N, C-alpha and C positions, 0 to 999 in steps of 0.2 A: 504494499499499500504506499503510495508516494507521500512523503512528508509535506506538511503544509508550509507554504512560504510565509515568512513574516509580512504583515501588512506594513506598507511604507508609511512613514510618518508624514503628516501634512507639511508642505513646504512652508517654512517660517521665513517670510520675506524680511521681517524686521531684523532677525538674527543674521540673515544672509547679507543684507546691506551693511550691517555693522562689522562684518568680518571679511568682505569680499575683496579688500585691497583697493577699493575705489578711491579716487581722489575726491574727497567729499568734505563738505563743511556743514557744521551744525549752526542753525540760526534759531535764536530765541526771540520771541516777540511778545510784548504785552498787548492787552486788549486795545483795539483801535489802531495798532501799528500797521503800516502798509508793507506787504512783502514784495509785491511788484505792482507797477501801475500800467493801466491801459495805454498802449502806444509806445511803450519802451521795448528795447531789443529783447527778443526771446532766444535765449541760449542756455537755459538751465531747466532741468526737471526737478520738481520738489516731491518729497515723500513726507507726509504728515505723521509725525510720531506721536505727539500729544497735543491736545487742544482742539480748537475749531477755527476754520477759515471760511470767510465769505467771499464769493466771487460775484462781482457786480460790473455792469457796463453802463456807460454814460453816453446818451445820444448827443448829436451835434447841438441840440437845443438845451443840453444840460440836465435832462431827465435821467435819473438813475433807476436801473432795474437790477434786482438781485437774481442771479441765474443759478446759484447753487450755494449750499453750505456743506462743507466737507468735515469729516472727522478722522480720527486715527486710523491709519492703514490706507488712506486714499493718496493717490498721486494727483498732482496738478501741474500745469505749465507744460504738459507733454506735447502741445501743438508744435513746438520747435522741432520735434522729431520728424514731423511731416513737412518741414520746410516753411513753417509759419515764421516770418521774420520779426513780427511785432506782437506784443501781447494784445489779445482781443478783449481782455477784461482786467480789472484791478482785483488783486487778492489782498485781503486784509484780515488780521486776527480778530476774532470776537471773544477770545478768552486767552489766557496765557498759553502760548503755543510754541512747540518745538518742531522744526522741520529739518530734514536732511536735504542739502542742495547737491545735485549731481550734474556735472556739465553734460551738454548734449553729446559731445564726443565720447565720454566715458559711458554714458547711458547706451548709446548705439553699440559700442563694443561689447558691453555686458549682455545686451539682448542677443547679440550674434553668438557669443561664446557660451552662454549659460542657458541651457534648454529649460530647466525648471523655472528659472526666473522669468524667461521669456513667456512661458505658458501662463504664469501667474499675472504678468503684466497684461497679456492679451485678455485674460479673464476680466481684469479690471476695466479694460477699455470696452469690452462687450457689455459689461454690467452698466457702465456709464452711458453707453448709447441707448440701452433699454430704458434707463431712468429718464433720459431726455425725451424719448418717445412717449413714455408714460406721462411726463410733465406736460407735453404738448396736448395729449388727449385730455388730460385733466383740465387744462385751461379752456379747451374747446367745448367740452360737454358737461362738466360738473359745476354745481353751484359753488359759490364762494365759501359757504359753510363746510361743504365736503372737501374743498381744496385746502382749507385751513386745517381740517382734521388730518388729512393725508400728510401735509407738510410737518405738522407737529409730530406725527408718528415717525416720519423719516428723520427728523432732527433728533428724536430720542433713539434712533437706530434700532427700531423694532425689527425682529427677525435675525439679529446678529447673535442673540443668546436667549435664554429662557427666563429672564427676569420678568416680574409682574408689573413693575413700574420703573420709569426712567426719568431722571431729572434732565431738563433742557439746558443748553448753554444760554447764557444771558443774552436775550435779544429784545430790542425795543419793539413796540407794537407797530411803529412806522416801518421797520424792516420786515416784519411779518406781513404787513399790508402790501409791500412791494413784491414779496414772493408770491402772495396769493393773487395779486392783481385786483385789489379792492381798496377801500379806505380804512384809515386807522380806526374810525368810529365803528365800522362793521366788524373789524377784528376784535375790538373791545367788547362789543355786544355778544359775539359768538364765544369768546373766552369766558365771559360771565355765565353764559348759558351752559357751557361744558362743565364749569365748576359746580353749578347748582345741580347738574345731573350726575355729578360724581365721576365724570370722565377725566378730569384733571384736578390737581391740588395746587394751591398757590399759597406760599408762605415765604415771600421774598424771592423764591425761584419756582418755576412751573415744573411740576412732576406729572408725567403722563401715565395714566392707567390703561391697562389693556382694553377696558370697556370702550375706549374711544374708537376702537376698530368698528364698532356698530354703526357709527356715523358714516364711515367710508363704505361699508358693505350694504347699508340700507339703500334700496332703490326708491 
């Protein structure tokens, strides 16, 4: 009877990046600090180790739109790998944040030489593309109440583990309104509604309860 082969351990991308011999720099940012700005040269990929990062774009008329909030384990700034010469958005910390900065040249070399890392990065990109498609569908077809509930769940990173409640990074209602595509007063109305229904808790910081899923799943 053939012996069982040991199950391969999941690829630990954080440990790999810490020991792969890359020419890398650690960046630490306080809440509100800008990591890179829209329109500046794109020549570095970032890996978010701890904290939260907001990606926002500004129109020629000065209107800002939040296009994403990232958490630990996310890459950003990867557009330079596809020949993007300038940053398309501004990345800023919304909590105390630590990032790993990897030059475009080093990142391309590592993707070419390290199959496990390349697979993990590809998975990240596919997941990001799926998220963008879901966000677009959400904006087109769902109510602002349901969009807010979905964004709160994403910010709390539901699905990443089995916890029953998750605290949110500190975000203003104005930022949430930009992400939802509605007004701050509507966000305030729905947050109060969610709190009364027990979907969220608020005591200085918002904590999301799993019951908030009912808003997203309800037709």
